[in-house]
ZADO-461202 format. One record per atom (N, C-alpha, C): x, z, y negated; atom name. Coordinates in Angstrom, 1 decimal, always signed. Atoms other than C-alpha are relative to their C-alpha. Layout:
REM ZADO-461202
<site <X Z Y> CA>;
...
This chain:
REM ZADO-461202
<site <+0.8 +0.0 +1.2> N>;
<site <+0.0 +0.0 +0.0> CA>;
<site <+0.9 +0.0 -1.2> C>;
<site <-0.8 +0.2 +1.2> N>;
<site <+1.1 -0.7 -3.5> CA>;
<site <-0.3 +1.1 -1.0> C>;
<site <+0.3 -1.0 +1.0> N>;
<site <-0.5 +2.2 -5.3> CA>;
<site <-0.7 -0.6 -1.3> C>;
<site <+0.7 +0.7 +1.1> N>;
<site <-2.5 -0.3 -7.5> CA>;
<site <-1.2 +0.7 -0.5> C>;
<site <+1.3 -0.7 +0.4> N>;
<site <-5.6 +2.0 -7.6> CA>;
<site <+0.3 +1.0 -1.1> C>;
<site <-0.3 -0.9 +1.1> N>;
<site <-3.8 +4.3 -10.0> CA>;
<site <+0.6 -0.7 -1.2> C>;
<site <-0.5 +0.7 +1.1> N>;
<site <-2.7 +1.6 -12.3> CA>;
<site <+1.6 -0.2 +0.0> C>;
<site <-1.4 +0.1 +0.0> N>;
<site <+0.9 +1.7 -11.2> CA>;
<site <+0.4 -1.3 +0.7> C>;
<site <-0.5 +1.2 -0.6> N>;
<site <+2.9 -1.4 -10.4> CA>;
<site <-0.6 -1.3 -0.6> C>;
<site <+0.7 +1.2 +0.5> N>;
<site <+0.7 -3.7 -12.4> CA>;
<site <+0.2 -0.1 -1.5> C>;
<site <-0.3 +0.0 +1.4> N>;
<site <+2.3 -3.4 -15.8> CA>;
<site <+0.1 -1.4 -0.5> C>;
<site <-0.1 +1.3 +0.6> N>;
<site <+1.8 -6.4 -18.0> CA>;
<site <+1.0 +0.0 -1.1> C>;
<site <-1.0 +0.1 +1.0> N>;
<site <+4.3 -7.7 -20.5> CA>;
<site <-0.5 +0.6 -1.3> C>;
<site <+0.5 -0.5 +1.3> N>;
<site <+2.0 -6.7 -23.4> CA>;
<site <-0.1 +1.5 +0.0> C>;
<site <+0.1 -1.5 -0.2> N>;
<site <+1.7 -3.1 -22.0> CA>;
<site <+1.3 +0.7 -0.2> C>;
<site <-1.3 -0.6 +0.1> N>;
<site <+5.4 -2.5 -22.1> CA>;
<site <+0.3 +0.3 -1.5> C>;
<site <-0.4 -0.4 +1.3> N>;
<site <+6.5 -0.6 -25.2> CA>;
<site <+1.4 -0.4 -0.3> C>;
<site <-1.3 +0.4 +0.4> N>;
<site <+9.5 -1.9 -27.0> CA>;
<site <+0.7 +1.3 -0.5> C>;
<site <-0.8 -1.2 +0.4> N>;
<site <+12.2 +0.8 -27.4> CA>;
<site <+0.6 -0.3 -1.4> C>;
<site <-0.6 +0.2 +1.3> N>;
<site <+13.3 +1.2 -31.0> CA>;
<site <+1.0 +1.2 -0.2> C>;
<site <-1.0 -1.0 +0.2> N>;
<site <+16.5 +3.1 -31.9> CA>;
<site <-0.3 +0.8 -1.3> C>;
<site <+0.2 -0.8 +1.2> N>;
<site <+16.6 +5.8 -34.5> CA>;
<site <+0.6 -0.7 -1.2> C>;
<site <-0.7 +0.8 +1.1> N>;
<site <+19.0 +3.7 -36.6> CA>;
<site <-0.9 -1.1 -0.5> C>;
<site <+0.9 +1.0 +0.4> N>;
<site <+16.5 +0.9 -36.6> CA>;
<site <-1.1 +0.5 -0.9> C>;
<site <+1.0 -0.7 +0.7> N>;
<site <+13.8 +3.2 -37.8> CA>;
<site <+0.5 +0.4 -1.4> C>;
<site <-0.6 -0.4 +1.2> N>;
<site <+16.1 +4.5 -40.5> CA>;
<site <+0.2 -1.1 -1.0> C>;
<site <-0.3 +1.2 +0.9> N>;
<site <+17.1 +1.1 -41.8> CA>;
<site <-1.3 -0.7 -0.4> C>;
<site <+1.3 +0.5 +0.4> N>;
<site <+13.4 +0.0 -41.8> CA>;
<site <-0.6 +0.9 -1.1> C>;
<site <+0.5 -0.9 +1.0> N>;
<site <+12.7 +3.1 -44.0> CA>;
<site <+0.7 -0.2 -1.3> C>;
<site <-0.8 +0.0 +1.2> N>;
<site <+15.4 +2.4 -46.6> CA>;
<site <-0.7 -0.8 -1.1> C>;
<site <+0.7 +0.7 +1.1> N>;
<site <+13.3 -0.2 -48.6> CA>;
<site <-1.1 +0.9 -0.6> C>;
<site <+1.0 -0.9 +0.5> N>;
<site <+10.6 +2.5 -49.0> CA>;
<site <+0.7 +1.0 -1.0> C>;
<site <-0.7 -1.0 +0.9> N>;
<site <+13.2 +4.9 -50.5> CA>;
<site <+0.6 -0.6 -1.2> C>;
<site <-0.7 +0.7 +1.1> N>;
<site <+14.9 +2.3 -52.7> CA>;
<site <-0.8 -1.3 -0.2> C>;
<site <+0.8 +1.2 +0.2> N>;
<site <+12.1 -0.1 -53.7> CA>;
<site <+0.5 -1.0 -1.0> C>;
<site <-0.4 +1.0 +1.0> N>;
<site <+12.9 -3.4 -55.4> CA>;
<site <-0.8 +0.0 -1.2> C>;
<site <+0.7 +0.1 +1.3> N>;
<site <+12.0 -3.7 -59.1> CA>;
<site <-0.8 +1.2 -0.4> C>;
<site <+0.7 -1.3 +0.4> N>;
<site <+10.9 -0.1 -59.3> CA>;
<site <+1.1 +1.0 -0.5> C>;
<site <-1.1 -0.7 +0.5> N>;
<site <+13.6 +1.3 -61.5> CA>;
<site <-0.4 +1.5 -0.3> C>;
<site <+0.4 -1.4 +0.2> N>;
<site <+11.6 +4.4 -62.4> CA>;
<site <+0.0 +0.9 +1.3> C>;
<site <-0.1 -0.7 -1.3> N>;
<site <+11.3 +5.4 -58.7> CA>;
<site <+1.4 +0.1 +0.4> C>;
<site <-1.4 -0.1 -0.4> N>;
<site <+15.0 +4.6 -58.2> CA>;
<site <+0.7 +1.2 -0.8> C>;
<site <-0.6 -1.0 +0.8> N>;
<site <+15.9 +6.9 -61.1> CA>;
<site <-0.5 +1.4 +0.5> C>;
<site <+0.6 -1.3 -0.5> N>;
<site <+13.6 +9.7 -59.8> CA>;
<site <+0.8 +0.3 +1.3> C>;
<site <-0.8 -0.3 -1.3> N>;
<site <+15.4 +9.3 -56.4> CA>;
<site <+1.4 +0.5 -0.3> C>;
<site <-1.3 -0.4 +0.4> N>;
<site <+18.8 +9.5 -58.0> CA>;
<site <+0.0 +1.5 -0.5> C>;
<site <+0.0 -1.4 +0.6> N>;
<site <+17.9 +12.6 -60.1> CA>;
<site <-0.5 +1.0 +1.0> C>;
<site <+0.4 -1.0 -1.0> N>;
<site <+16.2 +14.3 -57.1> CA>;
<site <+1.2 +0.3 +0.8> C>;
<site <-1.2 -0.3 -0.8> N>;
<site <+19.5 +13.9 -55.2> CA>;
<site <+1.0 +0.8 -0.8> C>;
<site <-0.8 -0.7 +0.9> N>;
<site <+21.4 +15.2 -58.2> CA>;
<site <-0.4 +1.5 +0.0> C>;
<site <+0.5 -1.4 +0.0> N>;
<site <+19.2 +18.3 -58.4> CA>;
<site <+0.1 +0.7 +1.3> C>;
<site <-0.2 -0.6 -1.3> N>;
<site <+19.4 +18.8 -54.7> CA>;
<site <+1.5 +0.5 +0.1> C>;
<site <-1.4 -0.3 +0.0> N>;
<site <+23.2 +18.8 -55.0> CA>;
<site <+0.3 +1.3 -0.9> C>;
<site <-0.2 -1.1 +0.9> N>;
<site <+23.1 +21.2 -58.0> CA>;
<site <-0.6 +1.3 +0.5> C>;
<site <+0.6 -1.2 -0.6> N>;
<site <+20.7 +23.5 -56.3> CA>;
<site <+0.7 +0.6 +1.1> C>;
<site <-0.8 -0.5 -1.1> N>;
<site <+22.8 +23.7 -53.2> CA>;
<site <+1.3 +0.6 -0.5> C>;
<site <-1.2 -0.5 +0.6> N>;
<site <+25.9 +24.3 -55.3> CA>;
<site <-0.3 +1.4 -0.6> C>;
<site <+0.3 -1.3 +0.5> N>;
<site <+24.2 +27.2 -57.1> CA>;
<site <-0.3 +1.0 +1.1> C>;
<site <+0.3 -0.9 -1.1> N>;
<site <+22.9 +28.6 -53.8> CA>;
<site <+1.3 +0.5 +0.7> C>;
<site <-1.3 -0.3 -0.6> N>;
<site <+26.5 +28.5 -52.4> CA>;
<site <+0.8 +0.9 -0.9> C>;
<site <-0.8 -0.8 +0.9> N>;
<site <+27.9 +30.2 -55.5> CA>;
<site <-0.6 +1.4 -0.1> C>;
<site <+0.6 -1.3 +0.2> N>;
<site <+25.5 +33.2 -55.5> CA>;
<site <+0.7 +1.1 +0.8> C>;
<site <-0.8 -1.0 -0.7> N>;
<site <+27.4 +35.1 -52.7> CA>;
<site <+1.3 +0.4 -0.7> C>;
<site <-1.3 -0.2 +0.7> N>;
<site <+30.6 +34.7 -54.7> CA>;
<site <-0.2 +0.9 -1.2> C>;
<site <+0.3 -0.8 +1.2> N>;
<site <+29.0 +36.2 -57.8> CA>;
<site <-0.3 +1.4 +0.4> C>;
<site <+0.3 -1.3 -0.4> N>;
<site <+27.6 +39.1 -55.9> CA>;
<site <+1.2 +0.7 +0.6> C>;
<site <-1.3 -0.5 -0.5> N>;
<site <+31.0 +39.6 -54.2> CA>;
<site <+0.8 +0.6 -1.2> C>;
<site <-0.7 -0.5 +1.2> N>;
<site <+32.6 +40.0 -57.7> CA>;
<site <-0.6 +1.2 -0.5> C>;
<site <+0.7 -1.2 +0.4> N>;
<site <+29.9 +42.5 -58.6> CA>;
<site <+0.3 +1.2 +0.8> C>;
<site <-0.3 -1.1 -1.0> N>;
<site <+30.5 +44.6 -55.5> CA>;
<site <+1.5 +0.4 -0.2> C>;
<site <-1.4 -0.3 +0.2> N>;
<site <+34.3 +44.4 -56.1> CA>;
<site <+0.2 +0.9 -1.3> C>;
<site <-0.1 -0.7 +1.2> N>;
<site <+33.8 +45.6 -59.7> CA>;
<site <-0.6 +1.4 +0.1> C>;
<site <+0.6 -1.4 -0.2> N>;
<site <+31.5 +48.5 -58.6> CA>;
<site <+0.9 +0.9 +0.8> C>;
<site <-0.9 -0.8 -0.9> N>;
<site <+34.0 +49.6 -55.9> CA>;
<site <+1.3 +0.3 -0.7> C>;
<site <-1.3 -0.2 +0.6> N>;
<site <+36.9 +49.5 -58.3> CA>;
<site <+1.1 -0.9 +0.4> C>;
<site <-1.1 +0.8 -0.5> N>;
<site <+38.8 +46.9 -56.4> CA>;
<site <+0.4 -1.1 -1.0> C>;
<site <-0.3 +1.1 +0.9> N>;
<site <+38.6 +44.4 -59.3> CA>;
<site <+0.8 +0.6 -1.2> C>;
<site <-0.8 -0.5 +1.2> N>;
<site <+40.2 +46.8 -61.9> CA>;
<site <+1.4 +0.4 +0.3> C>;
<site <-1.4 -0.3 -0.3> N>;
<site <+43.8 +47.5 -62.3> CA>;
<site <+0.2 +1.5 +0.2> C>;
<site <-0.2 -1.5 -0.2> N>;
<site <+43.3 +51.3 -62.5> CA>;
<site <-0.8 +0.5 +1.2> C>;
<site <+0.8 -0.4 -1.2> N>;
<site <+40.9 +51.4 -59.5> CA>;
<site <-1.2 +0.7 -0.3> C>;
<site <+1.2 -0.7 +0.4> N>;
<site <+38.1 +52.9 -61.5> CA>;
<site <-1.2 -1.0 +0.1> C>;
<site <+1.2 +0.8 +0.0> N>;
<site <+34.6 +51.5 -60.8> CA>;
<site <-0.6 -0.3 -1.4> C>;
<site <+0.6 +0.4 +1.2> N>;
<site <+32.9 +49.6 -63.6> CA>;
<site <-1.3 -0.6 +0.3> C>;
<site <+1.3 +0.7 -0.2> N>;
<site <+29.4 +48.4 -64.1> CA>;
<site <+0.1 -1.5 -0.3> C>;
<site <-0.2 +1.5 +0.1> N>;
<site <+29.3 +44.6 -63.5> CA>;
<site <-1.1 -0.7 -0.8> C>;
<site <+1.0 +0.7 +0.8> N>;
<site <+27.1 +43.4 -66.4> CA>;
<site <+0.1 -1.5 +0.2> C>;
<site <-0.2 +1.4 -0.1> N>;
<site <+28.5 +39.9 -66.4> CA>;
<site <-0.2 -0.6 +1.3> C>;
<site <+0.2 +0.5 -1.3> N>;
<site <+28.6 +39.5 -62.7> CA>;
<site <-1.5 +0.0 +0.5> C>;
<site <+1.4 -0.1 -0.4> N>;
<site <+25.0 +40.6 -62.2> CA>;
<site <-0.8 -1.1 -0.8> C>;
<site <+0.7 +1.0 +0.8> N>;
<site <+23.9 +38.3 -65.1> CA>;
<site <+0.3 -1.4 +0.6> C>;
<site <-0.4 +1.3 -0.6> N>;
<site <+25.9 +35.4 -63.4> CA>;
<site <-0.8 -0.2 +1.3> C>;
<site <+0.8 +0.1 -1.3> N>;
<site <+24.2 +36.2 -60.0> CA>;
<site <-1.4 -0.4 -0.3> C>;
<site <+1.4 +0.4 +0.3> N>;
<site <+20.8 +36.1 -61.6> CA>;
<site <-0.2 -1.4 -0.5> C>;
<site <+0.1 +1.4 +0.5> N>;
<site <+21.5 +32.9 -63.5> CA>;
<site <+0.2 -1.0 +1.1> C>;
<site <-0.2 +1.0 -1.1> N>;
<site <+22.8 +31.2 -60.3> CA>;
<site <-1.2 +0.0 +0.9> C>;
<site <+1.2 -0.1 -0.8> N>;
<site <+19.8 +32.4 -58.3> CA>;
<site <-1.2 -0.8 -0.7> C>;
<site <+1.0 +0.7 +0.7> N>;
<site <+17.4 +31.2 -61.0> CA>;
<site <+0.3 -1.5 -0.1> C>;
<site <-0.4 +1.4 +0.1> N>;
<site <+19.3 +27.9 -61.5> CA>;
<site <-0.2 -0.7 +1.4> C>;
<site <+0.1 +0.6 -1.3> N>;
<site <+19.4 +27.2 -57.7> CA>;
<site <-1.5 -0.2 +0.3> C>;
<site <+1.4 +0.2 -0.3> N>;
<site <+15.7 +27.8 -57.3> CA>;
<site <-0.7 -1.1 -0.9> C>;
<site <+0.6 +1.0 +1.0> N>;
<site <+14.8 +25.8 -60.5> CA>;
<site <+0.4 -1.4 +0.4> C>;
<site <-0.5 +1.4 -0.3> N>;
<site <+17.0 +22.8 -59.4> CA>;
<site <-0.8 -0.5 +1.2> C>;
<site <+0.8 +0.4 -1.2> N>;
<site <+15.2 +22.7 -56.0> CA>;
<site <-1.4 -0.3 -0.3> C>;
<site <+1.4 +0.3 +0.5> N>;
<site <+11.8 +22.9 -57.7> CA>;
<site <-0.1 -1.3 -0.8> C>;
<site <+0.0 +1.3 +0.8> N>;
<site <+12.7 +20.1 -60.1> CA>;
<site <+0.2 -1.2 +1.0> C>;
<site <-0.2 +1.0 -1.0> N>;
<site <+13.9 +18.1 -57.1> CA>;
<site <-1.3 -0.4 +0.6> C>;
<site <+1.3 +0.2 -0.6> N>;
<site <+10.5 +18.5 -55.5> CA>;
<site <-1.0 -0.7 -0.9> C>;
<site <+0.9 +0.6 +1.0> N>;
<site <+8.7 +17.5 -58.7> CA>;
<site <+0.4 -1.5 -0.1> C>;
<site <-0.4 +1.3 +0.2> N>;
<site <+10.8 +14.4 -59.1> CA>;
<site <-0.3 -0.9 +1.3> C>;
<site <+0.2 +0.7 -1.3> N>;
<site <+10.5 +13.4 -55.4> CA>;
<site <-1.5 -0.2 +0.3> C>;
<site <+1.4 +0.1 -0.4> N>;
<site <+6.7 +13.9 -55.3> CA>;
<site <-0.5 -1.4 -0.4> C>;
<site <+0.4 +1.3 +0.4> N>;
<site <+6.2 +10.6 -57.2> CA>;
<site <+0.5 -1.1 +1.0> C>;
<site <-0.5 +0.9 -1.0> N>;
<site <+8.5 +8.8 -54.8> CA>;
<site <-0.7 +0.1 +1.3> C>;
<site <+0.8 -0.2 -1.3> N>;
<site <+6.7 +10.4 -51.8> CA>;
<site <-1.3 -0.6 -0.1> C>;
<site <+1.4 +0.6 +0.1> N>;
<site <+3.3 +9.3 -53.1> CA>;
<site <+0.1 -1.5 +0.1> C>;
<site <-0.2 +1.5 +0.0> N>;
<site <+4.7 +5.7 -53.6> CA>;
<site <+0.3 -0.4 +1.5> C>;
<site <-0.3 +0.3 -1.4> N>;
<site <+6.1 +5.8 -50.0> CA>;
<site <-1.3 +0.0 +0.8> C>;
<site <+1.3 -0.1 -0.7> N>;
<site <+2.7 +6.9 -48.6> CA>;
<site <-0.9 -1.2 -0.3> C>;
<site <+0.8 +1.2 +0.4> N>;
<site <+0.9 +4.2 -50.5> CA>;
<site <+0.5 -1.3 +0.5> C>;
<site <-0.5 +1.3 -0.5> N>;
<site <+3.2 +1.4 -49.5> CA>;
<site <-0.1 -0.1 +1.5> C>;
<site <+0.1 +0.0 -1.5> N>;
<site <+3.3 +2.4 -45.8> CA>;
<site <-1.5 -0.2 +0.4> C>;
<site <+1.4 +0.2 -0.3> N>;
<site <-0.5 +2.6 -45.8> CA>;
<site <-0.4 -1.5 -0.3> C>;
<site <+0.3 +1.4 +0.3> N>;
<site <-0.8 -0.8 -47.5> CA>;
<site <+0.6 -1.0 +1.0> C>;
<site <-0.7 +0.9 -1.0> N>;
<site <+1.7 -2.4 -45.1> CA>;
<site <-0.8 +0.1 +1.3> C>;
<site <+0.8 -0.2 -1.2> N>;
<site <-0.3 -0.9 -42.2> CA>;
<site <-1.3 -0.7 -0.1> C>;
<site <+1.3 +0.7 +0.1> N>;
<site <-3.6 -2.2 -43.5> CA>;
<site <+0.1 -1.5 +0.0> C>;
<site <-0.2 +1.4 +0.0> N>;
<site <-2.2 -5.6 -44.1> CA>;
<site <+0.2 -0.5 +1.4> C>;
<site <-0.2 +0.3 -1.4> N>;
<site <-1.0 -5.6 -40.5> CA>;
<site <-1.3 +0.0 +0.8> C>;
<site <+1.3 -0.1 -0.7> N>;
<site <-4.4 -4.5 -39.3> CA>;
<site <-0.9 -1.2 -0.3> C>;
<site <+0.8 +1.2 +0.4> N>;
<site <-6.1 -7.3 -41.2> CA>;
<site <+0.4 -1.2 +0.6> C>;
<site <-0.5 +1.2 -0.7> N>;
<site <-3.9 -9.8 -39.5> CA>;
<site <-0.3 +0.0 +1.5> C>;
<site <+0.3 +0.0 -1.5> N>;
<site <-5.0 -8.7 -36.0> CA>;
<site <-1.3 -0.7 +0.3> C>;
<site <+1.1 +0.9 -0.5> N>;
<site <-7.6 -10.6 -34.0> CA>;
<site <-1.3 +0.8 -0.1> C>;
<site <+1.3 -0.6 +0.0> N>;
<site <-11.3 -9.9 -34.2> CA>;
<site <-0.3 +0.9 +1.2> C>;
<site <+0.3 -0.8 -1.2> N>;
<site <-11.4 -8.7 -30.6> CA>;
<site <+0.7 +1.4 -0.1> C>;
<site <-0.7 -1.3 +0.2> N>;
<site <-8.9 -5.9 -31.5> CA>;
<site <-0.9 +0.9 -0.7> C>;
<site <+0.8 -0.8 +0.9> N>;
<site <-11.2 -4.7 -34.2> CA>;
<site <-1.3 +0.4 +0.7> C>;
<site <+1.2 -0.3 -0.7> N>;
<site <-14.3 -4.9 -32.0> CA>;
<site <+0.2 +1.1 +1.1> C>;
<site <-0.2 -1.0 -1.1> N>;
<site <-12.7 -2.7 -29.3> CA>;
<site <+0.4 +1.3 -0.6> C>;
<site <-0.4 -1.3 +0.6> N>;
<site <-11.6 +0.0 -31.8> CA>;
<site <-1.1 +0.6 -0.8> C>;
<site <+0.8 -0.7 +0.9> N>;
<site <-13.4 +2.6 -33.7> CA>;
<site <+0.7 +0.0 -1.4> C>;
<site <-0.6 +0.2 +1.3> N>;
<site <-12.8 +2.0 -37.4> CA>;
<site <+0.4 +1.4 -0.6> C>;
<site <-0.4 -1.3 +0.6> N>;
<site <-12.8 +5.7 -38.4> CA>;
<site <+1.3 +0.6 +0.6> C>;
<site <-1.3 -0.5 -0.6> N>;
<site <-10.1 +6.6 -35.9> CA>;
<site <+1.2 -0.8 -0.4> C>;
<site <-1.2 +0.8 +0.5> N>;
<site <-7.9 +3.7 -37.0> CA>;
<site <+0.4 +0.4 -1.4> C>;
<site <-0.2 -0.4 +1.4> N>;
<site <-8.3 +4.7 -40.7> CA>;
<site <+0.7 +1.4 +0.0> C>;
<site <-0.6 -1.4 -0.1> N>;
<site <-7.5 +8.4 -39.8> CA>;
<site <+1.4 -0.1 +0.5> C>;
<site <-1.3 +0.2 -0.5> N>;
<site <-4.5 +7.3 -37.8> CA>;
<site <+1.0 -0.6 -1.1> C>;
<site <-0.8 +0.6 +1.1> N>;
<site <-3.2 +5.2 -40.7> CA>;
<site <+0.3 +1.0 -1.0> C>;
<site <-0.2 -1.0 +1.0> N>;
<site <-3.6 +8.0 -43.1> CA>;
<site <+1.0 +1.1 +0.5> C>;
<site <-0.9 -1.0 -0.5> N>;
<site <-1.9 +10.5 -40.9> CA>;
<site <+1.4 -0.6 +0.2> C>;
<site <-1.3 +0.6 -0.2> N>;
<site <+0.9 +8.1 -40.1> CA>;
<site <+0.8 -0.2 -1.3> C>;
<site <-0.7 +0.1 +1.3> N>;
<site <+1.7 +7.3 -43.7> CA>;
<site <+0.5 +1.3 -0.6> C>;
<site <-0.4 -1.3 +0.5> N>;
<site <+1.7 +10.9 -44.6> CA>;
<site <+1.2 +0.6 +0.8> C>;
<site <-1.1 -0.4 -0.9> N>;
<site <+3.9 +11.7 -41.6> CA>;
<site <+1.3 -0.7 -0.3> C>;
<site <-1.2 +0.7 +0.3> N>;
<site <+6.3 +9.0 -42.5> CA>;
<site <+0.7 +0.5 -1.3> C>;
<site <-0.5 -0.6 +1.3> N>;
<site <+6.7 +10.4 -46.1> CA>;
<site <+0.6 +1.3 +0.3> C>;
<site <-0.5 -1.3 -0.3> N>;
<site <+7.2 +13.9 -44.7> CA>;
<site <+1.4 -0.1 +0.8> C>;
<site <-1.3 +0.2 -0.8> N>;
<site <+9.9 +12.6 -42.2> CA>;
<site <+1.1 -0.4 -1.0> C>;
<site <-1.1 +0.4 +0.9> N>;
<site <+11.8 +10.9 -45.0> CA>;
<site <+0.4 +1.1 -0.9> C>;
<site <-0.3 -1.1 +0.9> N>;
<site <+11.6 +14.0 -47.2> CA>;
<site <+0.9 +1.0 +0.8> C>;
<site <-0.8 -1.0 -0.8> N>;
<site <+13.0 +16.2 -44.3> CA>;
<site <+1.4 -0.6 +0.2> C>;
<site <-1.3 +0.6 -0.3> N>;
<site <+15.8 +13.7 -43.5> CA>;
<site <+0.8 +0.0 -1.3> C>;
<site <-0.7 +0.1 +1.3> N>;
<site <+16.7 +13.3 -47.2> CA>;
<site <+0.4 +1.3 -0.6> C>;
<site <-0.3 -1.3 +0.6> N>;
<site <+16.5 +16.9 -48.3> CA>;
<site <+0.5 +1.1 +0.9> C>;
<site <-0.4 -1.1 -0.9> N>;
<site <+17.4 +18.9 -45.2> CA>;
<site <+1.1 -0.4 +1.0> C>;
<site <-1.0 +0.4 -1.0> N>;
<site <+19.4 +16.9 -42.7> CA>;
<site <+1.2 -0.7 -0.6> C>;
<site <-1.2 +0.7 +0.6> N>;
<site <+21.6 +14.6 -44.8> CA>;
<site <+0.9 +1.0 -0.8> C>;
<site <-0.9 -0.9 +0.7> N>;
<site <+22.8 +17.5 -47.0> CA>;
<site <+0.9 +0.9 +0.9> C>;
<site <-0.8 -0.7 -1.0> N>;
<site <+24.1 +19.3 -43.9> CA>;
<site <+1.3 -0.8 +0.3> C>;
<site <-1.2 +0.8 -0.3> N>;
<site <+26.5 +16.4 -43.3> CA>;
<site <+0.8 -0.3 -1.3> C>;
<site <-0.7 +0.3 +1.2> N>;
<site <+27.5 +16.1 -47.0> CA>;
<site <+0.6 +1.3 -0.5> C>;
């Protein structure tokens, strides 16, 4: 017996899914991150990356500032060994914490417009593709579930790009 009653062994060429590498997906996503003739979005993208870098730099500097404050409190920073109150170091620590948080918030504000553009473009590209499909495809599908899937997919794509851009890439940089 062939086991055909369970649907095994009778795979059609149309049923086989084409494997796509992660690199291919990434390179397909680049035009959405860097759209042609959209200089405003490109500038927002550049500034969001600058604020990402500045925010991470401030976050990395805060332990150094608090370390100086602890050294001054313990007397290790003074020549006489007497503890001193670290006004400047505490102010520096507060300024770095505030700046780091502010930079990351500004990054999110700048990238929100880019993210909305990505969602809109992905949804439009998907709807264009759906409109090019045959009538038999549309007759076999429920319209509501297709629209819901397109909406979720475009939102997920935007979220994925945000995670890759703001969390994964900075780890390697």
